[in-house]
PAVOVO-196775 format. One record per atom (N, C-alpha, C, O): x, z, y; residue number from 1; atom name; residue in three letters. Coordinates in steps of 0.1 Angstrom, whole numbers, plus 5000, padded with zeros to 4 digits. Example, Ala and Ser with C-alpha at 12.3 -4.5 7.8 and 13.67 -1.06 7.14 Angstrom:
BEGIN
<atom xx="5132" zz="5078" yy="4943" seq="1" atom="N" type="Ala"/>
<atom xx="5123" zz="5078" yy="4955" seq="1" atom="CA" type="Ala"/>
<atom xx="5132" zz="5078" yy="4967" seq="1" atom="C" type="Ala"/>
<atom xx="5142" zz="5085" yy="4967" seq="1" atom="O" type="Ala"/>
<atom xx="5128" zz="5071" yy="4978" seq="2" atom="N" type="Ser"/>
<atom xx="5137" zz="5071" yy="4989" seq="2" atom="CA" type="Ser"/>
<atom xx="5129" zz="5079" yy="5000" seq="2" atom="C" type="Ser"/>
<atom xx="5134" zz="5080" yy="5011" seq="2" atom="O" type="Ser"/>
END
This chain:
BEGIN
<atom xx="5062" zz="4818" yy="5047" seq="1" atom="N" type="Met"/>
<atom xx="5069" zz="4830" yy="5044" seq="1" atom="CA" type="Met"/>
<atom xx="5071" zz="4840" yy="5056" seq="1" atom="C" type="Met"/>
<atom xx="5075" zz="4851" yy="5054" seq="1" atom="O" type="Met"/>
<atom xx="5067" zz="4835" yy="5067" seq="2" atom="N" type="Val"/>
<atom xx="5068" zz="4843" yy="5079" seq="2" atom="CA" type="Val"/>
<atom xx="5056" zz="4852" yy="5081" seq="2" atom="C" type="Val"/>
<atom xx="5057" zz="4862" yy="5088" seq="2" atom="O" type="Val"/>
<atom xx="5045" zz="4849" yy="5075" seq="3" atom="N" type="Arg"/>
<atom xx="5033" zz="4856" yy="5076" seq="3" atom="CA" type="Arg"/>
<atom xx="5034" zz="4871" yy="5073" seq="3" atom="C" type="Arg"/>
<atom xx="5029" zz="4880" yy="5080" seq="3" atom="O" type="Arg"/>
<atom xx="5041" zz="4875" yy="5062" seq="4" atom="N" type="Pro"/>
<atom xx="5042" zz="4889" yy="5059" seq="4" atom="CA" type="Pro"/>
<atom xx="5049" zz="4897" yy="5070" seq="4" atom="C" type="Pro"/>
<atom xx="5046" zz="4909" yy="5073" seq="4" atom="O" type="Pro"/>
<atom xx="5059" zz="4891" yy="5076" seq="5" atom="N" type="Phe"/>
<atom xx="5067" zz="4897" yy="5086" seq="5" atom="CA" type="Phe"/>
<atom xx="5059" zz="4899" yy="5099" seq="5" atom="C" type="Phe"/>
<atom xx="5060" zz="4909" yy="5106" seq="5" atom="O" type="Phe"/>
<atom xx="5051" zz="4889" yy="5102" seq="6" atom="N" type="Ile"/>
<atom xx="5042" zz="4889" yy="5114" seq="6" atom="CA" type="Ile"/>
<atom xx="5032" zz="4900" yy="5112" seq="6" atom="C" type="Ile"/>
<atom xx="5029" zz="4908" yy="5121" seq="6" atom="O" type="Ile"/>
<atom xx="5026" zz="4901" yy="5099" seq="7" atom="N" type="Tyr"/>
<atom xx="5017" zz="4911" yy="5096" seq="7" atom="CA" type="Tyr"/>
<atom xx="5023" zz="4925" yy="5097" seq="7" atom="C" type="Tyr"/>
<atom xx="5017" zz="4934" yy="5103" seq="7" atom="O" type="Tyr"/>
<atom xx="5035" zz="4927" yy="5092" seq="8" atom="N" type="Ala"/>
<atom xx="5042" zz="4940" yy="5092" seq="8" atom="CA" type="Ala"/>
<atom xx="5045" zz="4944" yy="5107" seq="8" atom="C" type="Ala"/>
<atom xx="5043" zz="4955" yy="5110" seq="8" atom="O" type="Ala"/>
<atom xx="5049" zz="4934" yy="5115" seq="9" atom="N" type="Leu"/>
<atom xx="5052" zz="4938" yy="5129" seq="9" atom="CA" type="Leu"/>
<atom xx="5040" zz="4942" yy="5136" seq="9" atom="C" type="Leu"/>
<atom xx="5040" zz="4952" yy="5143" seq="9" atom="O" type="Leu"/>
<atom xx="5029" zz="4934" yy="5135" seq="10" atom="N" type="Ser"/>
<atom xx="5017" zz="4937" yy="5143" seq="10" atom="CA" type="Ser"/>
<atom xx="5010" zz="4950" yy="5137" seq="10" atom="C" type="Ser"/>
<atom xx="5005" zz="4958" yy="5145" seq="10" atom="O" type="Ser"/>
<atom xx="5010" zz="4952" yy="5124" seq="11" atom="N" type="Thr"/>
<atom xx="5005" zz="4964" yy="5119" seq="11" atom="CA" type="Thr"/>
<atom xx="5013" zz="4976" yy="5122" seq="11" atom="C" type="Thr"/>
<atom xx="5007" zz="4987" yy="5126" seq="11" atom="O" type="Thr"/>
<atom xx="5026" zz="4975" yy="5122" seq="12" atom="N" type="Gly"/>
<atom xx="5034" zz="4986" yy="5126" seq="12" atom="CA" type="Gly"/>
<atom xx="5032" zz="4990" yy="5141" seq="12" atom="C" type="Gly"/>
<atom xx="5031" zz="5002" yy="5144" seq="12" atom="O" type="Gly"/>
<atom xx="5030" zz="4981" yy="5149" seq="13" atom="N" type="Leu"/>
<atom xx="5028" zz="4984" yy="5163" seq="13" atom="CA" type="Leu"/>
<atom xx="5014" zz="4989" yy="5166" seq="13" atom="C" type="Leu"/>
<atom xx="5012" zz="4998" yy="5174" seq="13" atom="O" type="Leu"/>
<atom xx="5004" zz="4985" yy="5158" seq="14" atom="N" type="Val"/>
<atom xx="4990" zz="4990" yy="5159" seq="14" atom="CA" type="Val"/>
<atom xx="4989" zz="5004" yy="5153" seq="14" atom="C" type="Val"/>
<atom xx="4983" zz="5013" yy="5159" seq="14" atom="O" type="Val"/>
<atom xx="4995" zz="5006" yy="5141" seq="15" atom="N" type="Phe"/>
<atom xx="4995" zz="5019" yy="5135" seq="15" atom="CA" type="Phe"/>
<atom xx="5002" zz="5030" yy="5143" seq="15" atom="C" type="Phe"/>
<atom xx="4997" zz="5041" yy="5144" seq="15" atom="O" type="Phe"/>
<atom xx="5012" zz="5026" yy="5150" seq="16" atom="N" type="Ser"/>
<atom xx="5019" zz="5036" yy="5158" seq="16" atom="CA" type="Ser"/>
<atom xx="5010" zz="5042" yy="5169" seq="16" atom="C" type="Ser"/>
<atom xx="5011" zz="5054" yy="5172" seq="16" atom="O" type="Ser"/>
<atom xx="5002" zz="5033" yy="5175" seq="17" atom="N" type="Lys"/>
<atom xx="4993" zz="5038" yy="5186" seq="17" atom="CA" type="Lys"/>
<atom xx="4980" zz="5044" yy="5180" seq="17" atom="C" type="Lys"/>
<atom xx="4975" zz="5053" yy="5186" seq="17" atom="O" type="Lys"/>
<atom xx="4976" zz="5039" yy="5169" seq="18" atom="N" type="Leu"/>
<atom xx="4963" zz="5043" yy="5164" seq="18" atom="CA" type="Leu"/>
<atom xx="4963" zz="5056" yy="5156" seq="18" atom="C" type="Leu"/>
<atom xx="4955" zz="5065" yy="5158" seq="18" atom="O" type="Leu"/>
<atom xx="4973" zz="5057" yy="5147" seq="19" atom="N" type="Phe"/>
<atom xx="4973" zz="5068" yy="5138" seq="19" atom="CA" type="Phe"/>
<atom xx="4984" zz="5079" yy="5141" seq="19" atom="C" type="Phe"/>
<atom xx="4982" zz="5091" yy="5139" seq="19" atom="O" type="Phe"/>
<atom xx="4995" zz="5075" yy="5147" seq="20" atom="N" type="Phe"/>
<atom xx="5006" zz="5084" yy="5149" seq="20" atom="CA" type="Phe"/>
<atom xx="5009" zz="5086" yy="5164" seq="20" atom="C" type="Phe"/>
<atom xx="5021" zz="5088" yy="5168" seq="20" atom="O" type="Phe"/>
<atom xx="4999" zz="5086" yy="5172" seq="21" atom="N" type="Asp"/>
<atom xx="5001" zz="5086" yy="5186" seq="21" atom="CA" type="Asp"/>
<atom xx="5006" zz="5100" yy="5191" seq="21" atom="C" type="Asp"/>
<atom xx="5014" zz="5100" yy="5201" seq="21" atom="O" type="Asp"/>
<atom xx="5003" zz="5111" yy="5185" seq="22" atom="N" type="Gly"/>
<atom xx="5007" zz="5124" yy="5189" seq="22" atom="CA" type="Gly"/>
<atom xx="5021" zz="5127" yy="5186" seq="22" atom="C" type="Gly"/>
<atom xx="5026" zz="5138" yy="5190" seq="22" atom="O" type="Gly"/>
<atom xx="5029" zz="5118" yy="5179" seq="23" atom="N" type="Leu"/>
<atom xx="5042" zz="5121" yy="5175" seq="23" atom="CA" type="Leu"/>
<atom xx="5053" zz="5116" yy="5185" seq="23" atom="C" type="Leu"/>
<atom xx="5065" zz="5118" yy="5183" seq="23" atom="O" type="Leu"/>
<atom xx="5049" zz="5110" yy="5195" seq="24" atom="N" type="Gly"/>
<atom xx="5058" zz="5105" yy="5205" seq="24" atom="CA" type="Gly"/>
<atom xx="5066" zz="5093" yy="5201" seq="24" atom="C" type="Gly"/>
<atom xx="5060" zz="5083" yy="5196" seq="24" atom="O" type="Gly"/>
<atom xx="5079" zz="5093" yy="5203" seq="25" atom="N" type="Glu"/>
<atom xx="5087" zz="5082" yy="5200" seq="25" atom="CA" type="Glu"/>
<atom xx="5089" zz="5079" yy="5185" seq="25" atom="C" type="Glu"/>
<atom xx="5092" zz="5068" yy="5181" seq="25" atom="O" type="Glu"/>
<atom xx="5087" zz="5090" yy="5177" seq="26" atom="N" type="Asp"/>
<atom xx="5088" zz="5088" yy="5163" seq="26" atom="CA" type="Asp"/>
<atom xx="5077" zz="5080" yy="5156" seq="26" atom="C" type="Asp"/>
<atom xx="5078" zz="5077" yy="5145" seq="26" atom="O" type="Asp"/>
<atom xx="5066" zz="5078" yy="5164" seq="27" atom="N" type="Ser"/>
<atom xx="5054" zz="5072" yy="5158" seq="27" atom="CA" type="Ser"/>
<atom xx="5057" zz="5057" yy="5153" seq="27" atom="C" type="Ser"/>
<atom xx="5052" zz="5053" yy="5143" seq="27" atom="O" type="Ser"/>
<atom xx="5066" zz="5050" yy="5161" seq="28" atom="N" type="Leu"/>
<atom xx="5069" zz="5037" yy="5157" seq="28" atom="CA" type="Leu"/>
<atom xx="5077" zz="5036" yy="5144" seq="28" atom="C" type="Leu"/>
<atom xx="5075" zz="5028" yy="5136" seq="28" atom="O" type="Leu"/>
<atom xx="5087" zz="5045" yy="5143" seq="29" atom="N" type="Ile"/>
<atom xx="5095" zz="5046" yy="5131" seq="29" atom="CA" type="Ile"/>
<atom xx="5086" zz="5050" yy="5119" seq="29" atom="C" type="Ile"/>
<atom xx="5088" zz="5044" yy="5108" seq="29" atom="O" type="Ile"/>
<atom xx="5077" zz="5059" yy="5120" seq="30" atom="N" type="Ile"/>
<atom xx="5069" zz="5063" yy="5109" seq="30" atom="CA" type="Ile"/>
<atom xx="5059" zz="5052" yy="5105" seq="30" atom="C" type="Ile"/>
<atom xx="5056" zz="5050" yy="5093" seq="30" atom="O" type="Ile"/>
<atom xx="5054" zz="5044" yy="5115" seq="31" atom="N" type="Ser"/>
<atom xx="5045" zz="5034" yy="5111" seq="31" atom="CA" type="Ser"/>
<atom xx="5052" zz="5022" yy="5104" seq="31" atom="C" type="Ser"/>
<atom xx="5047" zz="5017" yy="5095" seq="31" atom="O" type="Ser"/>
<atom xx="5065" zz="5019" yy="5108" seq="32" atom="N" type="Phe"/>
<atom xx="5072" zz="5009" yy="5101" seq="32" atom="CA" type="Phe"/>
<atom xx="5076" zz="5014" yy="5087" seq="32" atom="C" type="Phe"/>
<atom xx="5077" zz="5006" yy="5078" seq="32" atom="O" type="Phe"/>
<atom xx="5079" zz="5027" yy="5086" seq="33" atom="N" type="Ala"/>
<atom xx="5082" zz="5033" yy="5073" seq="33" atom="CA" type="Ala"/>
<atom xx="5070" zz="5032" yy="5063" seq="33" atom="C" type="Ala"/>
<atom xx="5072" zz="5029" yy="5051" seq="33" atom="O" type="Ala"/>
<atom xx="5058" zz="5033" yy="5069" seq="34" atom="N" type="Thr"/>
<atom xx="5046" zz="5032" yy="5060" seq="34" atom="CA" type="Thr"/>
<atom xx="5045" zz="5018" yy="5055" seq="34" atom="C" type="Thr"/>
<atom xx="5042" zz="5016" yy="5043" seq="34" atom="O" type="Thr"/>
<atom xx="5047" zz="5008" yy="5064" seq="35" atom="N" type="Ile"/>
<atom xx="5046" zz="4994" yy="5059" seq="35" atom="CA" type="Ile"/>
<atom xx="5057" zz="4991" yy="5050" seq="35" atom="C" type="Ile"/>
<atom xx="5055" zz="4983" yy="5040" seq="35" atom="O" type="Ile"/>
<atom xx="5069" zz="4996" yy="5052" seq="36" atom="N" type="Gly"/>
<atom xx="5081" zz="4994" yy="5044" seq="36" atom="CA" type="Gly"/>
<atom xx="5078" zz="4999" yy="5030" seq="36" atom="C" type="Gly"/>
<atom xx="5083" zz="4993" yy="5020" seq="36" atom="O" type="Gly"/>
<atom xx="5072" zz="5011" yy="5029" seq="37" atom="N" type="Asn"/>
<atom xx="5068" zz="5016" yy="5015" seq="37" atom="CA" type="Asn"/>
<atom xx="5060" zz="5007" yy="5007" seq="37" atom="C" type="Asn"/>
<atom xx="5062" zz="5005" yy="4995" seq="37" atom="O" type="Asn"/>
<atom xx="5050" zz="5000" yy="5014" seq="38" atom="N" type="Ser"/>
<atom xx="5041" zz="4991" yy="5007" seq="38" atom="CA" type="Ser"/>
<atom xx="5049" zz="4979" yy="5002" seq="38" atom="C" type="Ser"/>
<atom xx="5046" zz="4973" yy="4991" seq="38" atom="O" type="Ser"/>
<atom xx="5059" zz="4974" yy="5010" seq="39" atom="N" type="Phe"/>
<atom xx="5067" zz="4962" yy="5006" seq="39" atom="CA" type="Phe"/>
<atom xx="5076" zz="4966" yy="4995" seq="39" atom="C" type="Phe"/>
<atom xx="5079" zz="4957" yy="4987" seq="39" atom="O" type="Phe"/>
<atom xx="5080" zz="4978" yy="4994" seq="40" atom="N" type="Phe"/>
<atom xx="5089" zz="4982" yy="4983" seq="40" atom="CA" type="Phe"/>
<atom xx="5081" zz="4985" yy="4970" seq="40" atom="C" type="Phe"/>
<atom xx="5085" zz="4981" yy="4959" seq="40" atom="O" type="Phe"/>
<atom xx="5070" zz="4993" yy="4971" seq="41" atom="N" type="Phe"/>
<atom xx="5064" zz="4998" yy="4959" seq="41" atom="CA" type="Phe"/>
<atom xx="5055" zz="4987" yy="4953" seq="41" atom="C" type="Phe"/>
<atom xx="5051" zz="4989" yy="4941" seq="41" atom="O" type="Phe"/>
<atom xx="5051" zz="4977" yy="4960" seq="42" atom="N" type="Arg"/>
<atom xx="5042" zz="4967" yy="4954" seq="42" atom="CA" type="Arg"/>
<atom xx="5050" zz="4960" yy="4942" seq="42" atom="C" type="Arg"/>
<atom xx="5044" zz="4958" yy="4931" seq="42" atom="O" type="Arg"/>
<atom xx="5062" zz="4955" yy="4944" seq="43" atom="N" type="Pro"/>
<atom xx="5069" zz="4949" yy="4932" seq="43" atom="CA" type="Pro"/>
<atom xx="5072" zz="4959" yy="4921" seq="43" atom="C" type="Pro"/>
<atom xx="5072" zz="4955" yy="4909" seq="43" atom="O" type="Pro"/>
<atom xx="5075" zz="4971" yy="4925" seq="44" atom="N" type="Val"/>
<atom xx="5077" zz="4982" yy="4915" seq="44" atom="CA" type="Val"/>
<atom xx="5065" zz="4984" yy="4906" seq="44" atom="C" type="Val"/>
<atom xx="5066" zz="4985" yy="4894" seq="44" atom="O" type="Val"/>
<atom xx="5054" zz="4985" yy="4913" seq="45" atom="N" type="Gly"/>
<atom xx="5041" zz="4987" yy="4905" seq="45" atom="CA" type="Gly"/>
<atom xx="5038" zz="4974" yy="4897" seq="45" atom="C" type="Gly"/>
<atom xx="5032" zz="4976" yy="4886" seq="45" atom="O" type="Gly"/>
<atom xx="5041" zz="4963" yy="4902" seq="46" atom="N" type="Ala"/>
<atom xx="5038" zz="4950" yy="4894" seq="46" atom="CA" type="Ala"/>
<atom xx="5047" zz="4950" yy="4882" seq="46" atom="C" type="Ala"/>
<atom xx="5042" zz="4946" yy="4871" seq="46" atom="O" type="Ala"/>
<atom xx="5060" zz="4954" yy="4883" seq="47" atom="N" type="Ala"/>
<atom xx="5068" zz="4954" yy="4871" seq="47" atom="CA" type="Ala"/>
<atom xx="5064" zz="4964" yy="4861" seq="47" atom="C" type="Ala"/>
<atom xx="5064" zz="4962" yy="4849" seq="47" atom="O" type="Ala"/>
<atom xx="5060" zz="4976" yy="4866" seq="48" atom="N" type="Leu"/>
<atom xx="5055" zz="4986" yy="4857" seq="48" atom="CA" type="Leu"/>
<atom xx="5042" zz="4982" yy="4850" seq="48" atom="C" type="Leu"/>
<atom xx="5040" zz="4983" yy="4838" seq="48" atom="O" type="Leu"/>
<atom xx="5033" zz="4976" yy="4858" seq="49" atom="N" type="Ala"/>
<atom xx="5020" zz="4972" yy="4852" seq="49" atom="CA" type="Ala"/>
<atom xx="5022" zz="4960" yy="4842" seq="49" atom="C" type="Ala"/>
<atom xx="5015" zz="4959" yy="4832" seq="49" atom="O" type="Ala"/>
<atom xx="5032" zz="4951" yy="4846" seq="50" atom="N" type="Gly"/>
<atom xx="5035" zz="4940" yy="4837" seq="50" atom="CA" type="Gly"/>
<atom xx="5041" zz="4944" yy="4824" seq="50" atom="C" type="Gly"/>
<atom xx="5037" zz="4939" yy="4813" seq="50" atom="O" type="Gly"/>
<atom xx="5049" zz="4954" yy="4824" seq="51" atom="N" type="His"/>
<atom xx="5055" zz="4959" yy="4812" seq="51" atom="CA" type="His"/>
<atom xx="5045" zz="4966" yy="4803" seq="51" atom="C" type="His"/>
<atom xx="5044" zz="4964" yy="4791" seq="51" atom="O" type="His"/>
<atom xx="5037" zz="4975" yy="4810" seq="52" atom="N" type="Leu"/>
<atom xx="5026" zz="4981" yy="4802" seq="52" atom="CA" type="Leu"/>
<atom xx="5016" zz="4971" yy="4797" seq="52" atom="C" type="Leu"/>
<atom xx="5010" zz="4973" yy="4786" seq="52" atom="O" type="Leu"/>
<atom xx="5013" zz="4961" yy="4805" seq="53" atom="N" type="Gly"/>
<atom xx="5004" zz="4951" yy="4801" seq="53" atom="CA" type="Gly"/>
<atom xx="5008" zz="4943" yy="4788" seq="53" atom="C" type="Gly"/>
<atom xx="5000" zz="4939" yy="4780" seq="53" atom="O" type="Gly"/>
<atom xx="5022" zz="4941" yy="4788" seq="54" atom="N" type="Asp"/>
<atom xx="5027" zz="4934" yy="4776" seq="54" atom="CA" type="Asp"/>
<atom xx="5026" zz="4943" yy="4763" seq="54" atom="C" type="Asp"/>
<atom xx="5024" zz="4938" yy="4752" seq="54" atom="O" type="Asp"/>
<atom xx="5028" zz="4956" yy="4765" seq="55" atom="N" type="Arg"/>
<atom xx="5028" zz="4965" yy="4754" seq="55" atom="CA" type="Arg"/>
<atom xx="5014" zz="4969" yy="4750" seq="55" atom="C" type="Arg"/>
<atom xx="5011" zz="4970" yy="4738" seq="55" atom="O" type="Arg"/>
<atom xx="5005" zz="4972" yy="4759" seq="56" atom="N" type="Leu"/>
<atom xx="4992" zz="4978" yy="4756" seq="56" atom="CA" type="Leu"/>
<atom xx="4981" zz="4967" yy="4757" seq="56" atom="C" type="Leu"/>
<atom xx="4970" zz="4969" yy="4751" seq="56" atom="O" type="Leu"/>
<atom xx="4984" zz="4956" yy="4763" seq="57" atom="N" type="Gly"/>
<atom xx="4974" zz="4946" yy="4764" seq="57" atom="CA" type="Gly"/>
<atom xx="4969" zz="4944" yy="4779" seq="57" atom="C" type="Gly"/>
<atom xx="4968" zz="4954" yy="4786" seq="57" atom="O" type="Gly"/>
<atom xx="4966" zz="4932" yy="4782" seq="58" atom="N" type="Arg"/>
<atom xx="4962" zz="4930" yy="4796" seq="58" atom="CA" type="Arg"/>
<atom xx="4948" zz="4936" yy="4799" seq="58" atom="C" type="Arg"/>
<atom xx="4945" zz="4940" yy="4810" seq="58" atom="O" type="Arg"/>
<atom xx="4939" zz="4936" yy="4789" seq="59" atom="N" type="Arg"/>
<atom xx="4926" zz="4941" yy="4791" seq="59" atom="CA" type="Arg"/>
<atom xx="4927" zz="4956" yy="4794" seq="59" atom="C" type="Arg"/>
<atom xx="4920" zz="4961" yy="4803" seq="59" atom="O" type="Arg"/>
<atom xx="4935" zz="4963" yy="4787" seq="60" atom="N" type="Ala"/>
<atom xx="4937" zz="4978" yy="4789" seq="60" atom="CA" type="Ala"/>
<atom xx="4942" zz="4980" yy="4803" seq="60" atom="C" type="Ala"/>
<atom xx="4938" zz="4990" yy="4810" seq="60" atom="O" type="Ala"/>
<atom xx="4951" zz="4972" yy="4808" seq="61" atom="N" type="Met"/>
<atom xx="4957" zz="4974" yy="4821" seq="61" atom="CA" type="Met"/>
<atom xx="4947" zz="4971" yy="4832" seq="61" atom="C" type="Met"/>
<atom xx="4946" zz="4977" yy="4843" seq="61" atom="O" type="Met"/>
<atom xx="4938" zz="4961" yy="4829" seq="62" atom="N" type="Leu"/>
<atom xx="4928" zz="4957" yy="4839" seq="62" atom="CA" type="Leu"/>
<atom xx="4918" zz="4969" yy="4840" seq="62" atom="C" type="Leu"/>
<atom xx="4914" zz="4972" yy="4851" seq="62" atom="O" type="Leu"/>
<atom xx="4914" zz="4975" yy="4829" seq="63" atom="N" type="Ile"/>
<atom xx="4905" zz="4986" yy="4829" seq="63" atom="CA" type="Ile"/>
<atom xx="4911" zz="4998" yy="4836" seq="63" atom="C" type="Ile"/>
<atom xx="4905" zz="5005" yy="4844" seq="63" atom="O" type="Ile"/>
<atom xx="4924" zz="5001" yy="4833" seq="64" atom="N" type="Ala"/>
<atom xx="4931" zz="5012" yy="4839" seq="64" atom="CA" type="Ala"/>
<atom xx="4932" zz="5010" yy="4854" seq="64" atom="C" type="Ala"/>
<atom xx="4931" zz="5019" yy="4862" seq="64" atom="O" type="Ala"/>
<atom xx="4935" zz="4997" yy="4859" seq="65" atom="N" type="Gly"/>
<atom xx="4936" zz="4994" yy="4873" seq="65" atom="CA" type="Gly"/>
<atom xx="4922" zz="4996" yy="4880" seq="65" atom="C" type="Gly"/>
<atom xx="4922" zz="5001" yy="4891" seq="65" atom="O" type="Gly"/>
<atom xx="4911" zz="4992" yy="4873" seq="66" atom="N" type="Cys"/>
<atom xx="4898" zz="4994" yy="4879" seq="66" atom="CA" type="Cys"/>
<atom xx="4895" zz="5009" yy="4881" seq="66" atom="C" type="Cys"/>
<atom xx="4889" zz="5013" yy="4891" seq="66" atom="O" type="Cys"/>
<atom xx="4898" zz="5016" yy="4870" seq="67" atom="N" type="His"/>
<atom xx="4895" zz="5031" yy="4871" seq="67" atom="CA" type="His"/>
<atom xx="4904" zz="5038" yy="4881" seq="67" atom="C" type="His"/>
<atom xx="4901" zz="5048" yy="4886" seq="67" atom="O" type="His"/>
<atom xx="4916" zz="5033" yy="4883" seq="68" atom="N" type="Gly"/>
<atom xx="4925" zz="5039" yy="4892" seq="68" atom="CA" type="Gly"/>
<atom xx="4921" zz="5037" yy="4906" seq="68" atom="C" type="Gly"/>
<atom xx="4926" zz="5045" yy="4915" seq="68" atom="O" type="Gly"/>
<atom xx="4913" zz="5027" yy="4909" seq="69" atom="N" type="Arg"/>
<atom xx="4909" zz="5025" yy="4923" seq="69" atom="CA" type="Arg"/>
<atom xx="4897" zz="5033" yy="4927" seq="69" atom="C" type="Arg"/>
<atom xx="4893" zz="5034" yy="4939" seq="69" atom="O" type="Arg"/>
<atom xx="4890" zz="5039" yy="4917" seq="70" atom="N" type="Lys"/>
<atom xx="4878" zz="5047" yy="4920" seq="70" atom="CA" type="Lys"/>
<atom xx="4880" zz="5059" yy="4929" seq="70" atom="C" type="Lys"/>
<atom xx="4872" zz="5061" yy="4938" seq="70" atom="O" type="Lys"/>
<atom xx="4890" zz="5067" yy="4928" seq="71" atom="N" type="Pro"/>
<atom xx="4892" zz="5078" yy="4937" seq="71" atom="CA" type="Pro"/>
<atom xx="4894" zz="5074" yy="4951" seq="71" atom="C" type="Pro"/>
<atom xx="4889" zz="5081" yy="4960" seq="71" atom="O" type="Pro"/>
<atom xx="4902" zz="5063" yy="4953" seq="72" atom="N" type="Ser"/>
<atom xx="4904" zz="5059" yy="4967" seq="72" atom="CA" type="Ser"/>
<atom xx="4891" zz="5053" yy="4973" seq="72" atom="C" type="Ser"/>
<atom xx="4889" zz="5055" yy="4985" seq="72" atom="O" type="Ser"/>
<atom xx="4883" zz="5046" yy="4965" seq="73" atom="N" type="Ala"/>
<atom xx="4871" zz="5041" yy="4970" seq="73" atom="CA" type="Ala"/>
<atom xx="4861" zz="5053" yy="4973" seq="73" atom="C" type="Ala"/>
<atom xx="4854" zz="5052" yy="4983" seq="73" atom="O" type="Ala"/>
<atom xx="4861" zz="5063" yy="4965" seq="74" atom="N" type="Ala"/>
<atom xx="4852" zz="5075" yy="4968" seq="74" atom="CA" type="Ala"/>
<atom xx="4857" zz="5082" yy="4980" seq="74" atom="C" type="Ala"/>
<atom xx="4849" zz="5087" yy="4988" seq="74" atom="O" type="Ala"/>
<atom xx="4870" zz="5082" yy="4983" seq="75" atom="N" type="Ala"/>
<atom xx="4875" zz="5089" yy="4995" seq="75" atom="CA" type="Ala"/>
<atom xx="4871" zz="5082" yy="5007" seq="75" atom="C" type="Ala"/>
<atom xx="4869" zz="5088" yy="5018" seq="75" atom="O" type="Ala"/>
<atom xx="4870" zz="5068" yy="5006" seq="76" atom="N" type="Arg"/>
<atom xx="4866" zz="5060" yy="5018" seq="76" atom="CA" type="Arg"/>
<atom xx="4851" zz="5062" yy="5021" seq="76" atom="C" type="Arg"/>
<atom xx="4847" zz="5060" yy="5032" seq="76" atom="O" type="Arg"/>
<atom xx="4843" zz="5065" yy="5011" seq="77" atom="N" type="Leu"/>
<atom xx="4829" zz="5066" yy="5013" seq="77" atom="CA" type="Leu"/>
<atom xx="4824" zz="5079" yy="5019" seq="77" atom="C" type="Leu"/>
<atom xx="4813" zz="5080" yy="5024" seq="77" atom="O" type="Leu"/>
<atom xx="4832" zz="5089" yy="5017" seq="78" atom="N" type="Arg"/>
<atom xx="4827" zz="5102" yy="5023" seq="78" atom="CA" type="Arg"/>
<atom xx="4829" zz="5103" yy="5038" seq="78" atom="C" type="Arg"/>
<atom xx="4838" zz="5096" yy="5043" seq="78" atom="O" type="Arg"/>
<atom xx="4821" zz="5110" yy="5045" seq="79" atom="N" type="Pro"/>
<atom xx="4822" zz="5110" yy="5060" seq="79" atom="CA" type="Pro"/>
<atom xx="4834" zz="5117" yy="5065" seq="79" atom="C" type="Pro"/>
<atom xx="4835" zz="5117" yy="5078" seq="79" atom="O" type="Pro"/>
END
């Protein structure tokens, strides 16, 4: 159970130098806020997807999830 916290600590420290270096001392706070958002919204999304999966069907949610990832994958592929 310690692994997520080690991941969050190391990622927060790396993100502050890699992505938010121009913001000075606020870069560490912003990088930890980014990781904190993912820890908060993952269970929220799981609850929402679980509720909709019970109502609409798991197959429909699987298809919606696959189609929902396409824009982010396309954004990663462009130069």
